[in-house]
C-alpha positions in Angstrom: -41.4 -14.4 119.8 -44.5 -15.3 118.1 -44.5 -12.1 116.4 -41.0 -12.8 115.0 -42.1 -16.2 113.6 -44.6 -14.7 112.0 -42.7 -12.3 110.4 -40.1 -14.9 109.2 -42.9 -17.0 107.8 -44.6 -14.1 105.9 -41.4 -13.0 104.5 -40.6 -16.8 103.3 -44.0 -16.8 102.0 -43.2 -13.6 100.0 -40.1 -15.1 98.6 -41.7 -18.4 97.6 -44.5 -16.5 95.9 -42.0 -14.2 93.8 -40.0 -17.3 93.3 -42.9 -19.1 91.9 -44.0 -16.0 89.5 -42.6 -14.9 86.3 -43.7 -12.4 83.5 -43.8 -12.5 79.8 -44.2 -9.0 77.7 -45.1 -8.8 74.2 -41.5 -8.6 73.0 -40.4 -11.7 74.2 -40.8 -15.6 74.4 -40.2 -17.4 77.5 -38.7 -20.9 77.7 -39.6 -23.0 80.7 -36.6 -25.7 82.1 -37.3 -28.1 84.6 -33.9 -29.7 85.9 -32.4 -28.8 82.5 -35.3 -30.1 80.3 -37.6 -28.1 78.2 -41.1 -28.4 79.6 -42.8 -25.6 78.2 -42.8 -22.4 75.8 -45.0 -19.2 76.8 -45.5 -16.9 73.8 -48.3 -14.6 75.0 -47.8 -11.6 77.3 -49.1 -12.3 80.9 -48.1 -13.6 84.5 -47.2 -17.2 84.9 -46.4 -19.6 87.6 -43.6 -21.8 87.9 -42.0 -24.1 90.5 -39.5 -22.6 92.5 -36.2 -24.2 92.7 -37.1 -26.8 90.1 -37.9 -24.9 87.3 -36.1 -21.7 85.6 -37.0 -19.5 82.8 -35.3 -18.2 79.7 -36.3 -15.3 77.6 -35.7 -14.8 74.0 -36.3 -11.5 72.0 -39.0 -12.1 69.3 -39.0 -8.9 68.0 -37.8 -7.9 64.4 -34.1 -7.8 64.7 -31.4 -6.0 62.3 -28.2 -8.1 61.2 -25.9 -5.4 59.9 -22.6 -6.2 58.4 -19.6 -4.5 60.0 -17.3 -4.3 57.2 -18.6 -4.6 53.4 -18.1 -7.8 52.3 -16.2 -8.5 48.8 -17.8 -10.6 46.0 -16.9 -11.6 42.4 -19.2 -11.0 39.6 -19.4 -12.9 36.5 -17.0 -10.6 34.7 -14.4 -11.6 37.5 -14.6 -8.3 38.7 -14.5 -7.5 43.0 -17.4 -5.6 44.4 -17.9 -4.6 47.7 -21.2 -4.9 49.3 -23.0 -3.3 52.2 -26.0 -4.7 53.2 -28.5 -5.8 56.4 -30.7 -8.4 57.2 -34.2 -7.9 59.0 -35.1 -11.2 60.9 -36.9 -12.7 64.0 -37.0 -15.8 66.0 -39.9 -17.8 64.7 -39.9 -21.1 66.5 -38.1 -20.6 70.1 -37.8 -24.3 70.5 -36.3 -24.9 67.1 -33.6 -22.0 67.9 -32.8 -23.1 70.9 -32.1 -26.7 70.1 -30.1 -25.5 67.1 -27.7 -23.4 68.8 -27.9 -24.3 72.4 -29.8 -21.3 73.5 -26.7 -19.1 71.9 -28.2 -16.3 70.1 -24.7 -15.4 68.8 -24.1 -18.8 66.8 -27.7 -18.1 65.6 -26.7 -14.7 64.1 -23.2 -16.1 62.6 -25.5 -18.9 60.9 -27.7 -16.3 59.3 -24.9 -14.1 58.2 -23.1 -17.2 56.5 -26.4 -18.1 54.9 -26.9 -14.8 53.4 -23.1 -14.5 52.4 -23.6 -17.7 50.5 -26.6 -16.7 48.7 -24.7 -13.1 47.7 -21.8 -14.8 46.2 -24.0 -17.5 44.3 -26.2 -14.4 42.9 -23.3 -11.9 42.5 -21.5 -14.6 40.5 -24.3 -14.7 38.0 -24.4 -11.1 37.3 -22.2 -8.1 35.8 -21.3 -5.2 37.4 -24.0 -3.2 35.9 -26.4 -5.6 37.0 -25.6 -5.6 40.8 -24.7 -1.9 40.9 -28.1 -0.6 39.4 -29.8 -3.0 36.9 -31.0 -5.9 38.7 -30.6 -4.9 42.4 -34.2 -5.4 43.3 -34.4 -9.1 41.9 -31.2 -9.8 43.7 -32.6 -8.6 47.3 -35.7 -10.8 46.7 -34.0 -13.6 45.5 -31.7 -13.4 48.6 -34.6 -13.0 51.1 -36.5 -16.0 49.6 -33.3 -18.3 49.7 -32.1 -17.0 53.4 -35.9 -17.5 54.6 -35.9 -21.0 53.4 -33.0 -22.0 55.0 -33.3 -20.2 58.4 -36.6 -21.8 58.7 -34.8 -25.0 59.5 -33.4 -23.6 62.9 -36.6 -21.5 63.8 -35.5 -18.1 62.3 -37.6 -16.1 59.8 -35.9 -13.6 57.4 -38.2 -10.6 56.8 -36.0 -8.5 54.4 -32.4 -8.4 52.8 -31.2 -5.0 51.7 -28.4 -3.9 49.8 -27.3 -0.5 51.1 -24.2 0.2 48.8 -22.1 -1.6 46.1 -18.7 0.1 45.6 -15.9 -1.0 43.5 -12.3 -1.5 45.0 -10.0 1.1 44.5 -8.2 -0.7 41.9 -11.0 -1.9 40.0 -12.5 1.8 40.3 -9.7 3.5 38.7 -9.7 0.8 36.0 -13.4 1.4 35.4 -13.1 5.4 35.6 -10.1 5.1 32.8 -12.3 2.9 30.8 -15.3 5.0 31.1 -13.1 8.1 30.2 -11.6 6.5 27.3 -15.3 5.7 25.9 -16.4 9.0 26.5 -13.2 10.2 24.4 -14.1 7.9 21.6 -17.8 9.0 21.5 -16.6 12.6 21.4 -14.2 12.0 18.7 -16.7 10.1 16.7 -19.5 12.8 17.4 -16.8 15.6 16.2 -15.8 13.6 13.0 -19.3 13.1 12.3 -20.2 16.8 12.8 -17.0 17.6 10.8 -18.2 15.6 7.9 -21.6 17.1 8.2 -20.1 20.5 8.2 -18.2 19.8 5.0 -21.3 18.6 3.4 -23.4 21.6 4.1 -20.4 23.8 2.8 -19.9 21.9 -0.2 -23.7 22.0 -0.7 -23.5 25.8 -0.1 -20.7 26.3 -2.5 -22.5 24.3 -4.9 -25.6 26.3 -4.7 -23.6 29.6 -4.4 -22.0 28.5 -7.9 -25.5 27.6 -9.4 -26.8 31.2 -8.3 -24.0 33.2 -10.0 -24.1 30.9 -13.1 -27.9 31.8 -13.3 -27.7 35.4 -12.4 -24.6 35.8 -15.0 -26.7 34.0 -17.7 -29.7 36.2 -16.9 -27.6 39.2 -16.9 -26.0 38.1 -20.2 -29.4 37.6 -21.6 -30.7 41.0 -20.3 -27.6 42.7 -21.6 -28.0 41.0 -25.0 -31.8 41.9 -25.2 -31.0 45.6 -24.2 -28.1 45.7 -26.8 -30.5 44.2 -29.4 -32.8 46.8 -28.4 -30.4 49.7 -28.6 -29.3 48.4 -32.0 -32.6 48.1 -33.4 -33.2 51.9 -32.1 -29.9 53.1 -33.8 -30.8 51.3 -36.6 -34.3 53.1 -36.7 -32.6 56.2 -36.1 -30.0 55.8 -38.8 -32.8 54.6 -41.1 -34.7 57.8 -40.5 -32.0 60.4 -40.8 -28.6 59.1 -41.8 -27.2 62.4 -41.7 -27.7 63.1 -38.2 -26.9 59.7 -37.2 -23.4 60.3 -38.8 -23.1 63.8 -37.0 -24.1 62.5 -33.6 -21.4 59.6 -34.0 -18.8 62.0 -35.2 -19.5 64.4 -32.2 -19.3 61.4 -29.7 -16.0 60.4 -31.4 -14.8 64.1 -30.8 -16.0 64.0 -27.2 -14.2 61.0 -26.6 -10.7 61.9 -28.2 -10.3 65.4 -26.7 -11.2 64.6 -23.2 -7.7 65.6 -22.1 -5.6 68.4 -22.7 -2.6 66.3 -23.1 -4.0 64.1 -25.9 -2.3 64.4 -29.1 -3.4 63.1 -32.6 -1.8 62.7 -35.7 -3.8 62.9 -38.8 -3.9 64.5 -42.2 -6.1 67.9 -42.4 -8.1 66.3 -45.1 -8.9 63.2 -42.9 -12.5 62.1 -43.0 -12.2 62.4 -39.3 -12.5 66.3 -39.2 -15.4 66.1 -41.9 -17.8 67.8 -39.5 -15.5 70.3 -38.2 -15.0 71.7 -41.5 -18.8 72.0 -42.3 -21.9 70.9 -40.2 -23.3 69.3 -43.2 -20.3 67.2 -43.5 -19.6 67.7 -47.1 -16.7 70.3 -46.6 -19.1 73.3 -47.6 -20.2 76.1 -45.3 
């Protein structure tokens, strides 16, 4: 009987001891409640005591958590164009007391409030910028502004926003088709402009080449005529000198050239009087009609 009582006392003592001890690890913060009222917050990891049946503990995750949008959100740019934005937020509970008081300890309400804060910030920032800016031009600036504004608002309910990241910015299908058509039309316009410029340059080059060709031909013809004239002048001078030295031989040579040109073909027919001067050297080599 004594042993049974001792066993009961030991078991009761162990149960009481286990109900009086709780642990906090480095990933958590513990809030101590006594009869529903907050009496303490434990942030440092370790082993702690509490009053059994009077105090109860609630744990909060203090690690950096991720708020990831389930579906891309639709926002309107300054051009009144819709864009679909996929983003995520890195956040953590900084002040457990503020967080609990703000949302009655409901972490889901805190997440929804944070998502609404970031959403409102994005709506404001995207409304100031064009599609080009939000797609590539100023994305880093937008993310930094969103982080600062969301963190400033979240501090009021005990949350610290570590980062806001835009993963992807897409255009709705109807807007994408319109943008692609406009881009295609713009590329065609640029291509036509380049073709027109190229054609104009080609015509200019061809005209310049034709002009240079005409100039070269004219200069060549001029030089040829000049050379020919100089040659003819030299030939005439040579003929004149030869004629001056021996007029009779010159007349004989010219007559031989005339005979050669006149009697080239067998069918050639000439009607002349026998006493024509043309046959002078045929009658006599001396050209005077005497043998």
